[in-house]
N, C-alpha and C positions, 0 to 999 in steps of 0.2 A: 238767356231765354227770358222773355217777358210773359207775365200772366195777365190776361184781360178778363175781368168779371163782367159777364153779360146778364143784365137783369130784365125780366119781363114779368107779366102777370102769371105766366105758366112755369117759369124756370128761373133759376139762379145758378148759372153755369160758369165754371172757370175754363178758359180755353188757352192752351199753350201757344204763344206767338213766337215763332221761330225765325231765325235768319237762314235763308235758303239760297244756295248757289245753284242756278239752273244753266247748264251748258246747252248751246243751241237755242238761246233765248229768242233770237230774231227769226227763227224758222217758223214754219206753218203751225205745227203742234205747239211749239214753244210760246207763240203768241197767246194761245188760249190758256196755257198753263200759267203764264205770268199774270194774266187777268184774274184767274181763279185764286192764285196765291194772294194777290193784293186784296181781293174782295174778302178774304178770310183774315186779313190783318197781318199777314207775314211781311217781314222785310226781305226783299229780293235783290240779289246780285245776279245779273244776267251776263253771260259770256258768249260772244259770237265773233267769228272772223269774216262773216258776210260772204262765204264762199258759194252759197247756193243762189241767192237772189240779189246780192249786192246790198247796199245800204237801204233800209226800209224805215219808214216812220210809223210809230205806233201811238195809239191814243194815250198810253200810260208813260210815255218817255219822260215826262216832267213830274211824274208822281213822286211825292216826297219819300216814299218807302221803296223806290226802285232806283237802282244804279246799274247802268250798262257799261261793261268793260269790253273794249275791242281787243280780241286776242284769240289765240289758238288753244284748243283743249289738249293739243299735243305738247304744249309747253308745261312740263312738270313743275318747274319752279313757280310759274305764274299760278297754276292751279293750286299748288300747296299753299302759297301765300293767301289766296282768296279763301281757301277752305278753313284756315286755322281758327277763325272766329265764327264759322258757320255751324249751325246745328244740323242741317240737312244738305245733301247734294242730290239733285235730280239730274241724272246723266242722260241728257237728250241729244248731245252733239253727235252728228253722224252725217256722212253722205247718204242721202236717201231720196227715193223718187218712185215713180210708177214703173210699170214693166219695161217700157222703152228705156227708161233711165238706167235700170240695173242690168240691161243687156248692153247698152252702149258703153257703160263704165264698169264692166265686170271686174277688172283687176283693181282699178282705183278704189272702188267701194271696199273690196276686201282689204287691201293694203292700208288705206287711210283709216278705215274704221278700226282695224286692229291696233294701229298706233294710238288712236284716240282712246281706246279702251284701256290699253296698257298704261298710258299716262294718267288717265283718270283714276285707275286703281292704285297706282303708285302714290299719287298725291293723297288719295282718300285714306290709304293705310297709315300714312304719316300723320295726317290731320286727326285721325281717330285716336292714335296713340299719344299724340303730343298736344292736340288742340281740343276743340269742343265737338267735333263731328260725331253725331250719333248713328247715322245710317246713310246708306246710298240707295236711292230708288232708281233702278235701271230700266230704260225703255228698250225692250226687245221687239219682237214682231210676230205676227201670225204666221210668217213664212217659216218659222221653226217647224211647223206642221206640214211643210210642203210635200213630204213623201207619204203622208198618211193615206191609208186605204180604208179607214173607218171613221165615221162621224157621229156625233160631234166630237171635236178634239178636246179632251179633258187635260187639265193641268197634270203633268207627269208623263203624258204620252210622248213628249219630245225626247224622252230618254228610252223609250221602248220601240219606236218606229225607226226605219232607216233615216240617216241624216239627210238634210236638204241637198238637192243637186245643184242649185244655183249658188254662186259665190255670195250673193246677198243673204240668202237664207242660212247658208253655212256660217257666215260671220255673225248673224244675229243669234244663232245657237251658241256660238263662241262667247257672246256677251254673257249668256247665262252660266257658262262654265267659268268665266272670269269671276262672276259674282259668288258662285259657290266656292271656288278655289280660294278667293280672298278671305272668305269666312272660315274655311277649313284650316287655313294656315295662320291667318292673322286675326281671326275673330272679328272681321269687319262686317257688321250687320247689314242686311240687304232686304229689299223687296224687288221682285221682278214683275214687270208689267208688259203684257202683250196686247198692243192696240190692233184692232181689226178695221181696216179700210176707213180711215178718218176722212170726213167730209166737212167742209166749212169754207169760210172766206179767208183771204190772205195769201193764197198761192199765186205766184207770178211765173213768168217764163224763166226756167232755170238757166243760169249762166253756163256756157260751154260751147264748144265748136261743132258738135254733132247736131245736124238737123234731121228730124224724123218726120216723114210725111205720112199722112193718112188721107188718101185721096188727094184732094187739092189743098189741104190744110196742114200747116206745120204744127206738130204737137208741141205742147208746152213742157214736155219732158216731166210731167207731173203724175196725175192720177186720173182714173177713168172718168170720174164725174166731171171735173173741169174740162177735160178734153172733149167729152161728148157734148157738153153745153156749148163750148166755143165753136165746134164744128156745125152744130145746128144753127146757132146764132149767125154764123157766117154764111149760111145758106146752102150748106152741103145737102144735096138731094140726088140720089139716095145717100143715106148715112152710111159711112164706113165703120164697121166694128171689127175687132180682132177675133178671129175664129168664128165658131158657130153662134156665140152669144149665150150658150147654155151654162157658161161658167157661173158658179154660185158664190156670192159674196155677202158680207154683213156690213152694210154701210152705217158708220157710227159718227154721230155729230161731234165736232171738235170740242164744243162746250161740255158735252157729257163726258168725253174722254178726259178732259182736264179735271173735271170734278172727281173722276175715278182715280186719276194719278195723285191728286192732292189728298184724297181720302186714304189711299194706300200709304202715302208718305206719313200722314198724321197718326194712323191707327196702330196701336200696339198689337192688334190682332194680325196685322200684315207683316210682322217681323219675321224675316227669314222665310217668307212665303212667296209664291208666284200666283199671278191672277191674269185671266183673260178679261180684257175690258172691251165690251162689244155690245151692240144691240143684239137682241135675240131673233131678229127678223131676217130670214133668208130672201135674197133677191137675185134673179139671174141678170146678167149683163143686158140681155135682150129686153127684159121687163124694165130695167132701168132706162135703157135707150128710148123705149116707147113712151115711158112716163115723161121724160124730159121733152121729147118731141111734141107730145100733146100739150104740155104746159106752155111751150113756146109758140106753137102753130095753132093752138086751139083746134078748131075743126076745119081750118082753111086748107090743110094739106094732109093727104093720107100718109101714114107712116110707111116708108120704104127703106130698105137697107141692103147692103151687100157685105159679104164676109171677106175680109182680108186674111191672108195667111197668118196663123197664130205664131206667137213667139215660142221658143223652145221650152221656156220655163213658165208658161201661162197655166198656173195651177187650176184645175177644173173645179175643185170644191175647197173652200176654206170656211168651215162651219165650226164655231166655238161652242163649248159648253160654258154657260155663264152661271151655273148653279153655285160654284164655290164663292164667286163674288157676292151673290145674293145672300148666301147663308152665313158667310164669315163677316162680311162688311156691311150687310144690309144695303147694298148699292146696286142700282140698275141704270142702264142707259135707255132712256125712254123717248127721246125725240124721234119722231117718225121721219122716214125718207121724204115724204111729201112736204113736211115742214122745212127740212134741210134745203130742199130744192127751191122753195119759195124765198129763201135767203140767198142761196148761192147764185141763182140765175141772174138776178139784177146786179149782183156784184161782178160777175163775169162780163155782163154787158157793159158796165161802167169801165172795167179794165180794158176791154176791146176798144171802146171809144177813146180811151186815153193812151192807146198804143202799148199797153203793158203785156198783153197776151196776143 
């Protein structure tokens, strides 16, 4: 581990510069996390097998403190070798997507993600005992609160409410059990992070054989924001939305989420703790759809929509408590939905023009 002394008129601070292995580094959230880690001076080893989007180019590919390894997080030997001289592991590799994705691949998500998590923990346990590894920071999901009937969801509720009904939510809850069990038996330190509805640039059309149509548009098998944006940009009128549109979500900027993840990784206060990382703002899907519509069409077209049949596991409310994150880590996600969309809409337009979505 390297120490960097930062001097300014106001401070003279020593910051620990770590070597970090990030699995799923070429994914949507992974891209933001790599940028945040590099901006804080960490050395980063990324691992990805390109299963979601295929090979992608990133602005930091040639950064001197970044190395990308093509490989599978299910490969215990590879993971162990990479981890032996790393200070931290951020376990981000997983099959993941929006609601259409985890209905289309219900078994694959469960089976593959369990294999990834078991391999990750096997390698981390060995690297913690024999190498330099200090802690694993696990990415869970807001879907662990899928069966909640009271809101906001507070850290700890996942152990008190009924387990998730979807295979995706159930597997993400299992991630948290892996983390706790590895600590209980092997004293492998951890931090658990639950992102809520990440929004940003970098998502493409997921690889796979299943095509999901929403009206006359093929979904990107991703998340609600890019799918709504692409449908409106492609001229869908009326706009097709899933269900009534009354579903409540907390849309969180990818850059804010990455800051929260790295803060959790770095902070001693996060040791063996779990955190909801989310904006505090509630937004219905219908409010989101109308906001995107008006940003794209201005006043040229009145907003019109039709409701398609909802998916079985389309949770009606996912509302986090963010008090623990604020009080323990002094961290908040502050980017507004309006600001997020001003970045995402032009990016989706560019991706459509280039045939990526």
